[in-house]
DOVOVO-337052 format. One record per residue: residue in one letter; x, y, z of N, C-alpha, C in turn. Coordinates in steps of 0.2 Angstrom, whole numbers, padded with zeros to 4 digits, always signed. Atoms other than C-alpha are relative to their C-alpha. Layout:
BEGIN
aXYZXYZXYZ;...
! end
This chain:
BEGIN
m+0004-0006+0000+0000+0000+0000+0004+0006+0000;a-0004-0006+0001+0007+0017-0005-0003+0005+0006;t+0001-0005-0005+0008+0031+0008+0000+0007-0003;l+0000-0007+0002+0003+0049+0004+0001+0004+0007;l-0001-0004-0006+0010+0061+0017-0002+0008-0001;i+0002-0007+0000+0001+0078+0020+0003+0004+0005;v-0003-0004-0004+0011+0091+0028-0003+0007+0000;h+0003-0006+0000+0002+0106+0033+0001+0005+0006;h+0000-0005-0006+0001+0122+0043-0007+0004-0001;t+0007-0002+0001-0017+0127+0045-0002+0005+0006;p+0001-0005-0006-0018+0143+0057-0007+0004-0001;s+0006-0004+0001-0034+0150+0050-0006-0004-0003;p+0006+0004+0003-0052+0145+0045+0001-0001-0008;n-0001+0000+0008-0047+0149+0026+0005-0006-0001;c-0005+0005+0001-0032+0137+0027-0003-0007+0002;q+0003+0006-0002-0042+0124+0037-0005-0002-0006;a+0005+0002+0005-0056+0124+0023+0004-0003-0006;m-0004+0003+0005-0042+0121+0010+0003-0007+0002;f-0003+0007-0002-0034+0107+0020-0005-0005+0000;e+0006+0005+0000-0051+0098+0023-0002-0002-0007;a+0001+0002+0007-0054+0099+0004+0005-0005-0003;v-0006+0004+0003-0037+0092+0000-0001-0007+0003;v+0001+0006-0003-0040+0078+0013-0006-0004-0003;s+0006+0003+0003-0057+0074+0006+0001-0003-0007;g-0002+0003+0006-0050+0072-0011+0004-0006+0000;a-0005+0006+0000-0036+0061-0006-0003-0006+0003;t+0003+0006-0003-0047+0050+0004-0006-0002-0003;d+0006+0002+0004-0061+0048-0009+0000-0008+0000;p+0001+0008+0000-0068+0030-0008+0003-0003-0007;e-0002+0002+0006-0063+0028-0026+0008-0001-0001;i-0007+0001+0000-0045+0029-0022+0002-0006+0005;e-0001+0006-0004-0039+0012-0016+0008-0001+0001;d-0007+0002-0002-0023+0006-0008+0005+0006+0001;v-0004-0006-0002-0017+0023-0003-0001+0002+0007;r+0000-0002-0007-0014+0027+0015+0001+0007+0001;v-0001-0007+0000-0016+0045+0019+0002+0002+0007;v-0002-0002-0007-0006+0052+0034+0001+0008+0000;r+0001-0008-0001-0009+0070+0040+0005+0002+0006;v-0004-0002-0005+0005+0078+0050+0001+0008+0000;p-0001-0007+0000+0006+0096+0055+0008+0002-0001;a-0007-0002+0002+0022+0105+0048+0005+0000+0006;l-0005+0000-0005+0030+0107+0065+0001-0007+0003;s-0001+0006-0002+0028+0089+0069+0003-0005-0005;a-0002+0004+0005+0033+0081+0053+0008-0001+0000;t-0007+0002+0000+0050+0072+0052+0003-0003-0006;a-0003+0003+0006+0062+0065+0040-0002-0007-0001;s+0003+0007+0000+0056+0048+0045-0007+0000-0004;d+0006+0000+0004+0039+0053+0039+0000+0001-0007;v-0001-0001+0007+0045+0059+0023+0003-0006-0004;l-0003+0006+0003+0056+0044+0020-0005-0006-0001;a+0005+0005+0000+0041+0032+0024-0006+0001-0005;a+0005-0002+0005+0030+0041+0011+0002-0001-0007;d-0001+0001+0008+0028+0038-0008-0002+0006-0004;g+0002-0006+0004+0021+0055-0012-0002+0005+0006;y+0000-0005-0005+0018+0072-0003-0005+0005-0002;l+0004-0006+0001+0005+0086-0002+0002+0005+0006;l-0002-0005-0004+0010+0102+0006-0004+0006+0000;g+0005-0005-0001-0001+0116+0013+0003+0006+0005;t-0003-0005-0004+0004+0133+0020-0004+0007-0002;p+0002-0007+0001-0002+0151+0022+0006+0004-0003;a-0006-0005+0002+0009+0165+0014+0000+0005+0005;n-0001-0005-0005+0016+0175+0028+0006+0004-0001;l-0006-0005+0001+0026+0191+0026+0003-0002-0007;g-0003+0001+0006+0029+0186+0008+0003-0006-0001;y-0004+0007+0000+0035+0168+0011-0005-0005+0002;m+0003+0006-0003+0029+0151+0016+0000+0001+0007;s-0001+0000-0007+0025+0149+0034+0006-0002+0003;g-0006+0003-0003+0039+0147+0046-0001-0007+0002;a+0001+0007-0002+0031+0130+0051+0002-0004-0006;l-0002+0004+0006+0033+0124+0033+0007+0000-0002;k-0007-0001+0001+0050+0131+0031+0004-0004+0005;h-0003+0004-0005+0055+0123+0047+0000-0008-0002;f+0000+0007+0003+0049+0106+0040+0005-0001-0005;f-0005+0001+0005+0060+0108+0025+0007+0001+0002;d-0007+0000-0003+0075+0113+0035+0002-0006+0004;q-0001+0007-0003+0073+0097+0045+0001-0006-0004;v+0000+0006+0004+0070+0085+0031+0005+0001-0006;y-0003-0001+0006+0080+0092+0017+0006-0004-0001;y-0006+0004+0001+0097+0084+0019-0001-0007+0001;p+0001+0007-0002+0091+0068+0027-0004-0004-0006;c+0004+0003+0005+0079+0065+0012+0002+0002-0007;l-0002-0003+0006+0089+0073-0002+0000-0005-0005;d-0001+0005+0005+0094+0057-0011-0005-0005-0001;a+0005+0005-0001+0081+0045-0005-0007+0001-0003;t+0007-0001+0002+0066+0054-0011+0000+0003-0007;r+0000-0003+0006+0071+0061-0028-0005-0004-0005;g+0005+0002+0005+0057+0059-0041-0006-0002+0003;r+0007+0001-0003+0043+0057-0029-0005+0005-0002;p+0005-0005+0002+0027+0066-0033-0002+0004+0006;f+0003-0004-0005+0020+0080-0024-0004+0005-0003;g+0005-0005+0001+0007+0094-0024+0000+0005+0006;y+0001-0005-0005+0004+0110-0014-0005+0005-0001;w+0005-0005+0000-0008+0123-0009+0002+0006+0004;v-0002-0006-0004-0005+0141-0003-0006+0005+0001;h+0005-0005-0001-0017+0153+0005+0003+0007+0002;g-0003-0007-0002-0013+0172+0006-0005+0005+0001;g+0005-0006-0001-0022+0188+0011+0000+0004-0007;n+0000-0004+0006-0016+0197-0005+0005-0002-0005;d-0005+0002+0005-0001+0189-0013+0004-0007+0003;v-0003+0007-0002+0007+0171-0013+0006-0001-0004;t-0006+0001+0004+0021+0174-0025+0006-0003+0003;g-0006+0002-0003+0035+0172-0013+0000-0007+0003;a+0001+0007-0003+0028+0157-0004+0001-0005-0006;v-0001+0005+0005+0026+0148-0021+0007+0000-0003;r-0007+0000+0003+0043+0153-0027+0005-0004+0005;g-0003+0004-0005+0050+0146-0010-0001-0008-0001;i+0002+0008+0001+0041+0129-0012+0003-0003-0006;e-0003+0003+0007+0046+0127-0030+0007+0000+0000;s-0007+0000-0001+0064+0131-0026+0002-0006+0004;i-0002+0005-0004+0065+0119-0012-0001-0007-0003;t+0002+0006+0003+0056+0105-0020+0004-0002-0006;t-0004+0001+0006+0066+0107-0036+0007-0003+0003;g-0007+0002-0003+0082+0105-0025-0001-0007+0002;l+0001+0007-0003+0075+0089-0017-0001-0005-0006;g+0001+0005+0006+0071+0082-0035-0007-0003+0000;w+0006+0002+0000+0053+0080-0031-0004+0002-0007;r+0003-0001+0006+0041+0079-0046-0007+0003+0001;r+0007-0002-0001+0025+0090-0046-0005-0004-0004;a+0004+0004+0002+0011+0079-0049-0007+0003-0002;a+0006-0004+0001-0003+0092-0050+0001+0007+0000;e-0001-0007+0000-0005+0110-0053-0001+0003+0008;a+0001-0003-0006-0003+0120-0037-0007+0004+0001;v+0006-0004-0001-0018+0128-0029+0002+0006+0004;t-0001-0006-0004-0016+0146-0024-0006+0005+0001;v+0006-0004-0002-0029+0157-0016+0002+0006+0004;t+0000-0006-0004-0030+0175-0010-0007+0002+0002;g+0007-0001-0003-0044+0180+0001-0003-0006+0002;e+0004+0006-0002-0058+0169+0006-0001-0005-0005;p+0001+0005+0006-0058+0153-0004-0007-0001-0002;g+0006+0001+0003-0073+0151-0015-0002-0007-0001;k+0001+0007+0002-0082+0135-0020+0004-0003-0005;g-0005+0002+0005-0071+0134-0035+0007-0002+0003;d-0007+0001-0003-0055+0136-0025+0000-0007+0004;v+0000+0006-0004-0061+0122-0013-0001-0006-0004;g+0000+0006+0005-0065+0111-0028+0007-0001-0003;k-0007+0001+0002-0047+0114-0034+0004-0004+0005;c-0003+0004-0006-0041+0108-0017-0002-0007+0000;w+0002+0007+0000-0051+0093-0018+0003-0004-0006;e-0003+0003+0006-0045+0089-0036+0008-0001+0002;l-0007+0001-0002-0027+0092-0029+0001-0006+0004;g+0000+0006-0004-0029+0079-0016-0001-0006-0003;a+0001+0006+0004-0037+0067-0027+0005-0002-0005;t-0005+0001+0005-0025+0069-0041+0007-0004+0002;v-0007+0002-0002-0009+0066-0031-0001-0007+0003;a+0001+0007-0003-0017+0051-0021-0001-0005-0006;a+0002+0005+0005-0024+0043-0037+0007-0002-0004;g-0007+0002+0004-0006+0044-0045+0004-0005+0004;l-0004+0005-0004+0000+0033-0031-0003-0007+0000;m+0004+0006+0000-0013+0019-0034+0004-0005-0004;g-0003+0006+0003-0006+0002-0039+0002+0001-0007;
! end
């Protein structure tokens, strides 16, 4: 059975709504043989990353960058996971009040360095997530999880 690791920082109702939609998509009953593990960014470890076959990452955009929690996650896992996780699929979502450019740039830079392969389009939302945004989050979760099926 494949494992999908969802690493997230969800400090606001908007981030929580996006996270819940991603989880709902990833755990859809039509997706079989994929175990979904959810870990807050400040608790996720290199062991979690090494044990997973794919990743979903979620963060708010804070002060023009990803949250400190997600950055801390990357700082902790980067070198221990650098060679062992190359080529693994990932996706991500970012919520911001008015701009997510720096957060997106940071995530893209770090995941490129890790050699991870983006398996779905990123979902970026500024302001309150609408129904379409939540739907995109569901699709993100479902797409990355389905890609791990047998």
